[in-house]
N, C-alpha and C positions, 0 to 999 in steps of 0.2 A: 475650472481646471483644478484638480486636486494633486497633481504631480508636476514637477518641473522636469522638462526634457533636457538632459545633459549631453554635451559632446566633449570629447577629449582630444586635444591637439598633441599627438605624439604617442609613441608606444614605450615610454620610459618604464623602468622597473617599478618605480614608486606608483605609477598608474596601474600597471598590471597587477601588482601584489597588494596594494593598499586602497587607492582611490576608486578604481573601477569596481572592486567588490563592495566598497562602502556605498557607492551610488546605487548598486543593485540591491543592497540590503536596506537602504533608507526607505522609510515609509512614504515619504513625499517626493521621491525622485525616481527618475527612470533613465538608464543609460541607453541613449538613442544611437550614438555612433562614435567610433574612434577613427581618427585620421592618422595615417602613417606615411612617412617618406619612403617606406619600402614598397608602396603600391596600394592600390585600392582607392579609397576616398582620400582626396587631397585636403589640405588645410582650408583652402579657399572654398572648396565645395561644401565642407562641413559648415563653415560660417554662413553659407548661403541658405541653409536649410531652415524652413519655417517651423519645424517641429522641435527645434532646439532653442531653449531660452537661456541656458547657462553653459559656460565653457570652462573647463579645467585645463590649465596650461602647465605641463610638467617638462617643458623643453629645457635645453641647456640655458644657463643663466643669461648669456648674451642675447638670447632670442626672446626673453620674457617681455621686454617693453614693446618691441615692434609688433609682436603678435597679440599682445594684450590691447594695443591701440587698434589693430585691425578688428579684433573681436568686438570691442566696444563700438567702433564705427559701424559694425554690422548689426548693432542693436542687441548684443548678447551681454549678459552679466558675466563677470570674470572672477574666477578663483584661480590665482596664480601662485605657483610654488615660490617658496622663499629661496634666496633673497629676490624680491620682485625686480630689483635693479642692482647693477654692479656698483653704482654710486648714486648719491643723492642728486647730483647734477643730471645724470642720465634719466632719472625718474621723472623730472619735471614735465616733459611733454605728455606723459601718460596721465598725470594727475589732472590736467585740464581737459581731458577727453571725456565727453559724455558724462558730466557729473550727475545726470539723472539716473544713471545705471549703477549697480552695485559692483564695486571693485574691492577685492580683498586679497590679502597676502595669506598664504595657507599655513599659518602657525596652528597646527592641529592641537598643540598642547593647551591652547586657550580653552578647550572644551573638556579636557580630562578632569574628573572630579577630585583628583588628588590635589590639584592646585587650589580649588575652592576649600578643601579641607585644611590645607596649610594656612591659607588666608584667615580662616575662621579661628585656628589656633592662635595666630598672631593677634587677631582682634580680641580674643578672650584674655590676652595677657599671659599666655602659657610660657612664652620665652622672654617676657619683658619687652624691651624696645629692640627692634631689629636693627643691628648695626653692621653686619657683614654677611655677604653671600660668597660661597666658594663652590666651584663646580669644575667638572671635567667631562669631556665627551670625545671618545676616540674610536677609530676603526682602522683596519689594515687594508689598503688598496694599492698594490704596487703596479697595477696594469697601466702602462703608459698610454694606451689607446682610450682609456675611460675618460669621459668628459670632465671628471673631477681632477684629472691630471693634465688638462689642456688650458694653459693660461689665456689663450685667445677666446675661450668659451666661458671665462669667469670661473675657472677651477680654483682649487686650493681649499684648505681646511677652514680658514677664517670665514670665507663667504658661505661655505657649505654647512658647517655646524657651529662656528663661533657665534652665529646669530642667535642660537638658542640660549646660552647663558646670558647674553646681553639682553635679549627680549625678556627673559625671566626676571632679571634684576630690575629692569625698567618697570615691569609689572608690580613686583613685590615692594619696591621702594616708592612707586608712584611718582617717579621723577626722571629727569634726563641727566645723563652723565655730563660732567663739566671738565674732566681731565682724564688722560690715560697715559700709561707707560707700558710698552709692549716690546717683546722680542719675537723674532720670527726666523725659522729655519726654512730655506728654500732648497728644493731639489735642483742641483745643477743641470740635470738632464732634462727635466720637464719645465723648470722655471716656476712651478707653483709652490706655495707654502705647504709644508708637510707638518710643521709644528708651530703653534702660536701660543704664547703665554702672555697674560695681560693683567695689569692692575688698573682698575677703573674707579675713579672717584665720583661720588654723587653728592648732592647738597646735604648739609648736616653732618659732614665728616663720616659718611657711610661709604663702604667700599664693596666692590666685586673683584674677586680674583678667579681666574679660570685658565685652563689650558685645553686646547683641542689638538687633535692630530689625525692625519690620514694614514699614518705609518706606525701605529701602535696597536696592540691587541684591543679588541672591542671592550669598552667600559664606559660607564656613565654614572654620575651621582651628583647631587646638589645638596648643600647644607645651608640652612638659614640660621645664622648665629645671632642670638640676642643677648641682652644683659642678664637674663636669668635662666637661660637654657638654649637649646637648639633643636631644629627639626631637620631630620635627614630624609630626603626623598631618594629612594633606592634606584628607581629608573625614571628620572624626571621627564625625559624627552620622547622616548618611544617605548613605553611599557607594553608588555605583551598583549596582543589583541584578545579581547574577551577573557582576560584573566584579571584577578584582583591585583591592585597595586599596593605597595607597602610604604608607610611612613613610620619613622621612629621619632618619638618625642623624648628628649632628655632634659630633665629639670635639674637645675643647680641647687639641689638640696643635699643634706648630709644624712645618710649616704645618698649618692646620685640615684635618681628615679628614672627608669626607662619604661616607656610604654610603646607598644606597637599597635598601629592602626592599619586597617585595610579598607580600600574602597570597594564598591560594587564592580564586578567585571563589566567591561564595556569596550567599545571600539571608538577611540577618539576621532578617527577619520569619518566614521559614520555619523557621529554626533556633529561634526563640522559640516558635513553635507546637508544634514537635516536642518541645522540652524540657518545655513545659507539659503536653502530652498524655502524655508518657512518665511524668511524675511522678504522674499520675492512674492510668495503666494499671498501674504497678508497685506502687501502693498506698502509696508513701512520702510523697506530698504534699510532697516536698522541693523547696524553691525558694530561690535565693540571697537574694532580697529578702523577708524575713519581714514580718509585719504591723508589728512594732516598727520595722523598718528603713524601711518606708513612712512611718510617723509621723515618723521622724527627717528624712527628706527634706522632708516638708511643713513641719516646724518650721524647717528651714534656709531654705526659701523665705520663710517668715514673717519670719525675721531680716533677710533682704535687703529685703523690702518695707517693713518697719518703719523701715529706715535711709534710705529714699529721700526726697530733697527734689526738688521741681519745679525745672526749669531756668528756668521763667518767673518765678515769684514767690518761689521758695525757701522756701515754707511747707512744713512737715512734712505728709506725706500721712497 
């Protein structure tokens, strides 16, 4: 077998526009079937197919764990959209299911070369010691029927996009957060958080600050601030597919020195699919984000959420 047969559970936008094309473009993958609640192939029918070895799950957040468990029990390797669970406690039943199969949380940013470039700059000492990370990620989605605005489906900005700055900081600091202080604005009509701002402490007196919002104009950026300079990643989380990504290195010299760097054009979703498929084909089932690491990310998200106070009445959430 030189290609992994993929099935997709659901017809979500992220699947239609990003993952399905990525699977079709991948050299070692084949899109075999897509199941949809609108009709045609059912989820259970897809999981019963022998020509499918891997399943991608882009369902609403509250359905990730139950369908990932079903997929693993059906003998399929699982790539599940983030966050893979609404809470760490809810994730535990999944982590014990079929440990012989590959289970991964779909942080596609793991595969984009701009992050490797930034890590190399830090390793080279270009910004001295990394002390602080600052980031924002926003979009505008006022549609009350959208799953991101449904609290019973795990909606809200923190779960949907707050996971990206947190994941990035955990990766760049190579550590887990120890404390957080956050404020959150909730929409009184939908009940989901539309703005979340957070200060997160990491060991060694290092910090992450970020804000995310589902009700602001689209924007994103991340700055890695060190003792002798900083790195600015212009589009850290979803750089344009098959276009070059830009990083700016600022050195603390007199006068200040600015250098701009570009990566090769790529599709981080395709790179993710190829890496996932390759780990199945070569039998290694090797993946940078182990099940224990998935749990660590979920616990870090819980830490931020537990620290949140509402900006309206300042009662603990």
